[in-house]
N, C-alpha and C positions, 0 to 999 in steps of 0.2 A: 422448436427451441433448440438453438445451437450456440455453444460457447467455445472459444479457442483463444490461444495466445496470439496477440497481434504481432506479426513478424516485422512490420515496419518499425514499430517502437522497440522490439526485441529481436534484432537480426540474428540469424543462426538458430533460433528456437524451432523445434519441430516435435511432432508426435511420433514415437517409435512404434514398432510392430506389436509391442505388449500393451499399448494404450497409455503409456506414460508420456507426459509432455515434458520435454527437456528444454530448460531455459538456460541460455548461455550467459555467464557473468562477463560483462564488458565494462567494469568499473561501477562504483557506487551509483545506483540508479534505481529505476522502477521498471517492472514489466507490466504489460497491460493485457487484461482479459476483455475481449470483445464478444458481444452477444447479438444474436438476431432472434426476435420473438415473433410469434404469430400475432396477427392483428385480432383485436377484440371485436366482439359483436357491437354494432353501432349503438346499442342501448347503453354500452359502458364506455362511450367516448363522449366527452362533454366539451363543446367548442373546439373540436378537433384535437383534444388532449385525451389520450388513452389513460384510463384509471388502472395503471399497471405499476408494479413495484418489484425491483430486484434487490435482494439482500446478499451481501458477500461476507464470508467469514472463513477463517483458516484454523488449522491446528498448530500453526507455527507462531511462537512468541519470541520476542527479542528482549533480553534483560541486559540493561546497561550496568556495568560494574565500575569500570575506571575509564575516564576520558583524559587524554593527554595531548597537548599540542605545544609546538615550539614557535616562537616569534622572534624576528630579528630585533636587536636593540641598536639605537642610534644615539650618538652624542649630540647635545644641543649645539655644539660647535663642530659639527661633523665635517669630514672631507666629502667632496662631491665628485662624481665621475663625469660631469658635463660642465660646460661653461655657463649654463643658465642656472646653476645651483639648484637643480630639481631632483637629481638622483643621488642620494647620499650613500656612502659606504657603511655597511653595518659594522659596529665595533664589538659585537658579540651576539649571543642569543639567550633567550630566557625560556625555560620549559615550565609549563603549568600543568598540574595534575589534580584532577578531581576524583577522589576515591569514594566508593560506595554510593554511586549515583542512584542505585536501586532503592535507597532509602528515601530519595527525593521524588523519583518518578517510578510509577508502577510499570510492569512489563508492557511492551507494545506488541500488538498483534500486527502482522505484516499487512493486513487488510486496511489498517489505519485507525485503530481505536485502542483505547486503554480502559482498564477497569479501575475506577478510583478507589482509594483506600476505604472510604466511607460509603460504599455503594449500598443503596437500599434494595436488598434482594426481595423484599416483600411488596414493593411498590408495583402498581399495575403497568407503569411505563418502562420498567426495567428491561423487558425483552427488546424494546426498540433501541436501547443503548448498546446492545451486543451485536456488532456488525456495522457495516457501512452500506449505504443505499444509493440506488439510482432509480429515479421515479419518472413516470409519465413519458417514456419513450420506448420505441421498439428496438433500438440499437444501444443497449446499455454498455458502458465502458467502466472499468475499475482498474486502478493502478495498485500494485503490490510492491512493497519494499524489497530490494535485492542488494545485498552487500557481500563482501568477500568471505565473511565468516559462514555464509550459508552454502558455499560450494561443497558438494558431496552429500548434502542433506536432501531429504524428501519432505514434501508437505502435501496436504490435501486442502484443496480450495472448495468450500461448500457454497453453493449458489442456490437460492430459493427465489422462485418467481411467483408472485401473487397476482393473478389475473383478477381484476376488479378489487382494488384496495379500498373501496367505499362500501356502503351497505348493500346487501343483497347476495345473490348467488356468487360464490368465489371458487376458483380453482387454484390450488397450490401445486407447483411442480418443483422438485428438487433434483439437482445434479451435482456431481463431484468430479473435480479434475485432479488427477494425481500428477504431481510435479516433482521432477528431479532437477536440482540446481547443479549446473556444470561450470 
């Protein structure tokens, strides 16, 4: 079992001599973790589909506080910059601000999931809601959020692989990737 940052999706990323994976920020985007897993015993492959499951989680959460954007405003009798009257000149701009978005949306884990406000912590299905999954393949991939606010921070990516996610004998293997955002 081997996991690493896909440098095709995240150019400039590398693992340093201390074992930290350094992910370069190149604009609001995602970085991808690619994995390679050992093949299962043929008894645990059904119709050429391996009964294998990879779960991803992190210790990095994003909380949205304020969102602000500016859009250009145009007059309904606007002037145009071309003879076909297709490209109008803006007559001003308008800025919209949404404050305290965290009251509307719970924190976001960069693995791609949120914990709802009314989560049933005693329900038997709850552990399946905490994390994101890749199932039934030997080359799992997962994308993680990357934005400019994360530059200079560190995160741990937790990866759990369940060999045979059906009934019977199971093997669980865990690995952690330490990431520094640059």
